[in-house]
N, C-alpha and C positions, 0 to 999 in steps of 0.2 A: 503493499500499499504506500503510495507517495505521501510525503509530508506536506502539511499546509503551506510551508514556505516554498516548496517546489512548485505546488499548484498556483500559488500566487504569483511566482516569478515568471511563469510561463503565460499568464493570462494576457499581458500587453501584446506579446508576439502573436498570440492567436488572434487578438482583435485586429492587429495591423494586416494579417494575412487575409482575414475575411474582408476587411475594408478594401484591400487591393483588389480582391476578387470581384466584389460587388461593384467597384467603380468602372469595371471593364464593360463596355456596351456590347450586347449580343446582337449581331447583325440579323435583320429579318431576311428569310429567304427571298432571293431575287429583289430585295429592297421593299417588299410588299408589307405594309403595316396595317391597313384597314381598307374598308370600302365605304364610299358615300353612296347611299341608296336613295333614289328619288322615285315617287309613284307619279307616273305620267297620265295615267287614265284608269278607270275602273268602272265596272258595271254595278248596277244596284244603287239604291239611294242612300245617301249618308244617313246614319241613324237607324237603318233598316236591320232587322235580324233575318238574313236571307234564308229561305227555305230550299233554295236551289244554289248550285255552285256559282261563284263569282269569278270574273275575269279581271285580273290586275296586271297592267302593263308597267313595267319597271325599267329604269336605267341605272346601272351600277358603275361606278368609277373606282378604279384601283388607286390607292393613295400610298405615298411613301411615309417614312417616319416623321417627316416635317409637315405632313398634311397636304402635300402637293400631288397633282396627278401624276401617276406612274405610267407613262406612255409606253414603257418597254414591256409591260405585262401582257402576255398573250395566252394565259392559262385558263383554267375553268374553275368555277366555284359552285358550291351547292346553294339552293335557294329554299327557304322555309317560310311558312306563315304561322304566327302564333298570337293568340289562341286559334286553332283550327288545323286543318291538314291540307297539304297540296295534294290534289287528286293524283292517285298512283299512275294512271295511264295517260296523264297530260304531261307534256314536257315543254321546255323552253327552247333551247337550240340543240342540245344533246341530252342524253339520258344515261344514267349509271346503270350498271348491271341489275341492281335491285330496283330499278325504275324510279330512282330519285331524280328530280329535275335539276339540271345544272345550267349555269350561265356560261357562255363561251365569250372570252374577252378578246378584242382586237384593239391593239394599241391602247390598252388600259381601260377600254369602255365596253360594256355589254348591254344589249337590249333584249328584253324578253317578255313573254306573257305567261303569267301564273293563273292556273285554274285551281281555286281553293274552295273547300266546303267546310261547314261547321265553324265559321268565323263569327265572332261576337265581341262586343265591347271594344276596348282599345286594342286594336289589331296592328301588328307590325310585320314587315317583310325583312327577314334576316338573310344575309349573304355570308357564307363561311367558306374559306379556303382550307379543304381537307385534303390530305395526301391521297385518298382514294377517289377523289373526283376523277372522272374519265379523262384520259388523254391530256395530261398537262397540269394536273393538280400538284401544286407545289408542297403543300402539307404544312404551311406555317401557322395554320389556324387563325389567320386574320379574319376579322368579322366586320360587319357593318349592319346598321338597323335603319330602316326608313325613318325620315323625318320630314313632315310630321306624320304620325301614325294615322291609320284609318280608324274612324269612329262608327262602329256598327252597334245595333241595339243589343240588349242583354236578353238572354233566353227566358222563355216561359218554362215551367216544370215539364210540360209535355215535350218541349224541344230536347230535353235531356234523354228521353226514352225512345223516341221513334227510330226504328231500325228495320232493316229488311229481313233480319233473322232473329232468333231468340237466344243468341249467345254473345252478342257484341253490343257495344254502345257507341253512339256517334261521338260523344265528347269524352271518352274514357281518358283518364290521366289529366284532364283539364280542371283548373280551379274555376268554379262558376259562382255567380252571385244571383240569387233570386230575390227580387225586391218588388213587393206588391205595390209600393208607392209609385213605381215607374209605370207610366201609362203607354200602352202600345196603341197606335192609331191604326185601324184596320179598315180598309176599303175593299169590298163592301163591308158595312158594319157587321159586327157579330150579332146574329139573330138570337132571340131568347131560346130557340131550339135549333136543331140542324146538326152540322158536322163539326168535327174538330180534328186537327187544329185548323184555323183560318188560313186561307191562301194569301200569304204575304202579310204586310203590316210593318210599321216602323214606330220608333219612339215618338210619342206625340210631343208637339210643342204648342205654343199658344194659338196656332192656326188650326188645330185639329177639332173638327166638329164634335161636340160631346156625344152625339149618336154613334160616332166611330170609335170611341175610346173603349179600351179593354184593360182591366186590372186583374191580377190574380187575387184569389182569396185563399190563402194557405191555412189549412186546419189539420190538427194532429188527429189521426185515426186510430192509433194504437201506440202504447208505450210498453217497453219490456226492459229486461235487465241490461241490455247492451245497446240500446238505441230506441228509435221511435219511427213510425210511419206518418207520412204527411201526403196530402193531395191538395189539388187546386179545385176548391168548391165551385168555381165559376164554369168548369167544364161540364157541369151537369145542368139539367133544366127540369122544370116541373111538367110531367106528363100524366094527366088524369089524376092529379093530386099526389103523384109519387115522383121523387127525385131520381132521375136515370141519367146515365152518361150520354153525351152527345156522340153519335156514331163516329168511330175512329177512322182515321185515314190509313189505307194499306199502301205502303210505298212500292209494293211489288205490282200492284194493279192499278193504282191511282184512284180506286174506288173508296168511298166512305161507308164502309159496311162492317166494321169491327165492333164488338160489343163493349170495348173499353175506350176511354178517351186518351190513354197513355199518360195521364197527369197524376201519377202516383210514384212514391219514392220511399225507400228505406234509408234511414239516416243512422249510420253506425257511430255510436258515440263511445264505445269501449266500456261504458258504465251506464247505469240508470240515469237518465237526464232529469235533473232536479227542476222542480217547478212546472213540468209539462204533464198534462193529463188528456185523456181522450176529450176532444172538443176545444182544446187550446187553440187560439188563433196566433199565427206568426206574421210579423211584418217583413222580416228578411230571413233568408236561410242561405248559407254558403258553405262551400267545402270542395274537396277534390272528387271527381267522378271515378268510380272504379267498378270492377266486376268481381263478384264472388260466386264461384260455381255457376255462373250464368245469370245471376241476379244482379242487376244494376243497383248500386248504392252510393251514397254520399259519405266520404271519409273525412276525418279531421274537421268536424263541423263546427259552425258557429250560427247562432240564431238570436234573433230579438222577438220577445213576445209582444203582441199588439197591445199598446197601452191605452187604447180607447176604452173609456169606462164601460161601454156597452159590452166589451169582452173581458171585463175584470175577472169574471168567473168563467170556467170552462163550459162550453155548450155541447155536451155530447149528443144532444138531440138534433144538433145541426148536421152531424155526420150522415150522408145519405145512406139508405138502406143498401144491403149487399146485392150484388149482381148475381142472379141465379146461374149455376153451372148448367150448360146445355150440351148434351153429347153430340148435337149436330155440329159443334165446333171441330169435331174430328174429321176434317177433310183431307188430312194428309195420311200417309201410309196407306194401308189397305187391308181387307180381309185376308187372312193367311199369313200376314207379317208376324214374325215370331213374338214381338211384344204388342203390336197393335191389337192382337187378339185379346189382350187382357187389360193392359194399363191405358187409361183413357188418353187418347191423342198422342200416344207414344208410337214410334221413337223419333218423330219429326223434329228437326231443328229450324223449321221455317213456319211454324204454326203461329200465326200473329193473332189469332183469336184469343189465345191465352196471353201472349206476350203484351198485348194492348191493355191487359188488366193486371200485369205483374205489379206486386205490392199494393194492389187494390183489395178492397173488402168484397168478398164473394160468399155464397152460400151453396152448399150441395145438400139436396133434400133426399130422403129415403136412403141414407147411408146405413148399411148393415155392418155391424161389428164382426170381426173374423171369428169363426168357430173352430179353427184349426191353427196350431202354432208348431213351427218347426225351428229347432235350434241348429243353425247351420255353421256355427262356430266350431267346427270339428276339432281344430287344433287348440282351442282355448286362448287364442291370441287376439281375438276380436277382428281378425282379418277375414271378412266375409265379402264377396263381390257384392257391390250395391245392387246391381241387377245383372244377372248372368247374361253373357253374349250369346247370340244365336249359335246353335250347334254344340253347346256345352255338353249335352247328354250323348255319350258314345253309343252307337249301335253295335259295335263289337269291342272285344277286349283289346287292350294295348294303349289306347290313347291316354288313359288315366291310371293304368297299371304300372307296376314297377317303380323305379326310383323316382319318377316324376312326381309322385305324390305319396308321401310317406304314410298317410292315413290308410291307404289301401295297398301298401307295397307288397304285402304278403299274398295278394291274389296270384294264383298260378297263371303263367303265361298260357294264352290260348283259351282262357275261359271268360265268361262274361263277368267282368270283375264287380260290376254293380250288384248283380244278383247274387254272386258268391259271397261278397261282403255283407249284404243284407241278411242272407240266410244264416251265415255264421254268427252275426251279432244278435239276431233275433232269437236264436236258440238259447242264448245266455243272458241277454240284457233283461233286467226286471221291468224296465219302462217300456217294453214292447207290449202293446196292448192288443195285438191281433194274432199272437201265436207265432210259431215258427214260419218262416217264409218258405213257400212250397212252389209258387210260380216262378217262372224264369226271371222276371223283374218285378217281384211283388214289393214295390217301394212303400206301399201303404202299411206294411207290416211293422215298421219301426217309425213311429210318428216323431221321435226326437231328432231324426235326421242322422243317426250314427251309421246308417248303412250307405252313406254317400260322402264324397268329399264336399268341401264347401261350395264349389261351383255347381256341382250336380244337385246338391241340396237346395241351393237358391233357385236354380232353374226349375226344379219340381215344384217348390212352393209357389214361385211365380206363375206356374201354369194352372194352379188351383185357385178358383175364384174366392173361396172362403179361407184361404191360408195367409198367414203373415209370419215373417221371420222373427224368431224370438230374440236373438242377441240385439238386433237393431232396436227393438223396443226397450230392452233392458238398458242398453248403453246410451241411447239417444232419445227415447220417447217416441220414435216414429214407428208407424205400423200402417197396414193396408186394410181399408174396408172396401165395400163395393156398393155401386149404385145401379139401379135398373137401366136397361137399354132403352131405346126409342123404337117406335114402330119400324118394321123392316124397311130400310131405305139404303140401297147400295150395299147391303150386307152389315150394317152397323146396328142390328137389332138386338144384339146380346148385351148382357150386363158388363159393367166396367169396374176394374180395380182403381182405387184412388187412395193416395198417400195422405196420412193425417198425423198431426202433431198436437195432441190435445193435453199432454201432461203439464205444460206450463200454464196455459190459459184456463183450462178446465180440469184441474187435478182431481176433482171428485169422480170423474169418469175413468174407471178402470176397465179397459176393453177385454182384458182376460177374464174378469170377474162377471162380464156381461155378454157372453157370446150370443150372437144372433140379435142383439138389441138393434132396433131400427131408430136411426136419429136424423136430425138436421143439424148439420155442422156449418156454422158461420166462422169466418176468420179471414186472415191475410193470405193472399196467393203468393207462394214462394216457389221459386225454381230451385231444385236441389241438385241438379247435375247439368253442367254445361254442355257436354258433348252428346248427351242422350237425354234430353229434358224429361224430367218427371215432376209434374206439378203437385204441390202439397198445400193443404189448408191448415193454417195454424190459428185456432181460436185465441181471442184476446182476453176474455173474461169468461167466468163460469156460465153465465146465461147465454153465451154464444152457442151452446149446445143444448138441444132438447131431445127428448125421446118420444117415440109414437106410442101412445097408450095402447096396451094390449100386446105389444111386442115382448119378447123375453126380458124380464127384469124391469118392465115399465108398467106396473100396475099401481094404481093409487094406493097409498098406505091406508089400510082399513082394519079396525079391530086391533090396533097395536102392531100392524104389520110393518114391514120395512119400506121406507119411501124410496122411490127411484133416486139414483145418484145425481141426476140432472132433472131440470123441470120437464114437465110433460108439454109437448108441442101444442099450441093452439091449433084448432081446426080452421081451415083445411090445411094439411101438411104437405099435400103434393101440389105441383104446378098444374 
C-alpha cells in the first residue's frame, strides 16, 4: 500500500497530465461538426394532429466546427422525426439496408422529402451522421435539429390505441400528454352520435366555431394494486337512454363498424394510485406508451385530478355500462382451426373487434364455471405452456418419448408413450378417479394430468370445454369458463371458452367450489398474450360478478341455508 506522502506527491503530475490531454482538440471526421436543418415545406395544417402521414421537405447543410458551411462534405446522413416515425417504405435520396431514410449530400447540402406518421406536439426533424449510413457515412455522429420545430396538435386518448393489428401500438416508446383542457377543432363537427375517431381536426384557436370544438372527458373506470384504467367519456353517446360507444374506425377497411371507440387505456403506476377511485375525473394524463404482452399501457405516469367542485367526489355512476361480448366478433380464424374451435376469437392477431375495446369495460353473460381441472405442472416448476401449440399431441410414439421429456422418459421406444404412461400411472396413483387405463389413449382416466407431459396436458385441457388448468389458477388466479355459442352462422354455432381473472376483483367467487355455476362477468378487457391473443375479463369489484338463480350453487339462502358467493343476477340475464 502506498503512503499518503507518495499519493500526495504524485497528484500534481496526474493533474498536469490530464490537463494536457484535455487541452488537445479532437478533430471531427472530415471536419464535420453538425448540420443546420431547415423545413422548406410541409403538408397538413399547423396545429393539426394528423391522422394520415405528413410530407416534410427539408434542406440540411453540413457545418464545420466554427459553424460555417462545409462544402467539401459529400457523404450521407440519416434522417429522423421525433416524436413520430419516418415511414419505413418511404425514402429521401437513398435508403439503408434496414430501410431507414438517408440524406445524400452534394457540396455540403442535401435536399429531401420525409414521409412521417404519428407526429404530434413539438415535432423536430433530426439529421445524424452515423458510420452505418449507406455509401459514405463518416461516422462522427454529428447531428442537427430543425429550427424552428413543427407544431402539431396533441393526441386524444383514442389516437394512442388505433392500430391495424392487436399486438402493436402506433406511439409506442413515445412520451405523450393527454390534456382535456386543449380543444380540438373538428370539421365537420363531432355529432352527438356517430363514428369515432373523427376524420381530421386541429387544435382550436379563437376562430374555431363552438359547434366544432371537442374536448376529452377523462374518467377512471377501475383502480387496482398496480395502476388504474381510464377512458374518454366523450367517445360514448346516449342511445335509447343507454351510453354506448361510437362505432370505431377499422384502419384495415376504412369502415366505422367496430364495437369499441378505442378510447381506453391501462395506466401502470407500479403501486396503488392514491386518491383515485372509480369515477374520478382527470384533467391531464401523461406518460410513456408501452406494450405489455400485447396490451397497450402508459408507463411512468403523471396525472392531475379535475379540481372542478362538480367533480370533488368520484362519480362512479358516470362510468358507462359495459359493452356485451358478442361471439359474432369472431370473424378471424375458422372452424377446424386448432384453437379457434375452443377459445373465443383465437388465434388471430388482427381481430380489431376486441382490440377496439382493449382496456375497456365489457361483460360476458351466461358464463359457466369449469367443472374439470387438470394440473399440467408435471415437473412442479410452474412451467406450463400458456396455450399449447397446434400438433402438440403426438399420434405415434417418439416425439415426446425418450430424453426429450424426462417426465415420460421411461416409455419404451416404439410404443404409444401417452397411453403407456397413462396406464402405468393410473394403476398406482390414488388420485385416479376412473380406474386403470385400458383404452389405447384413455386420457380421461387420470384427471390430474399425471399421464401427460405439460404440453400434452395443456393441449388436452384446452380441447375440453369444461376444463381449466389448475396451476394457472393457483399461481395467477386465471382460469377458463365458457359461454354459449350463437345460432349457426358460418360454423360458429358452438360454445366458446373465455379466460377470466376474478380472484382480485371478486374474491368471494371460488370457481373450484362452484363447478357449473352460470354467471355474468363484468370487468376490464385484457390481452394476455401478444403473439397469440387470448382475451381475458378481470372484474373490478365484487358486484361485477353475479350468478344465475337456479344454476349450481346459486340458490337463494332459505331456512338458514348458505347464500351464493356472489349476488344473484337480475332478470333478464341473457341478451
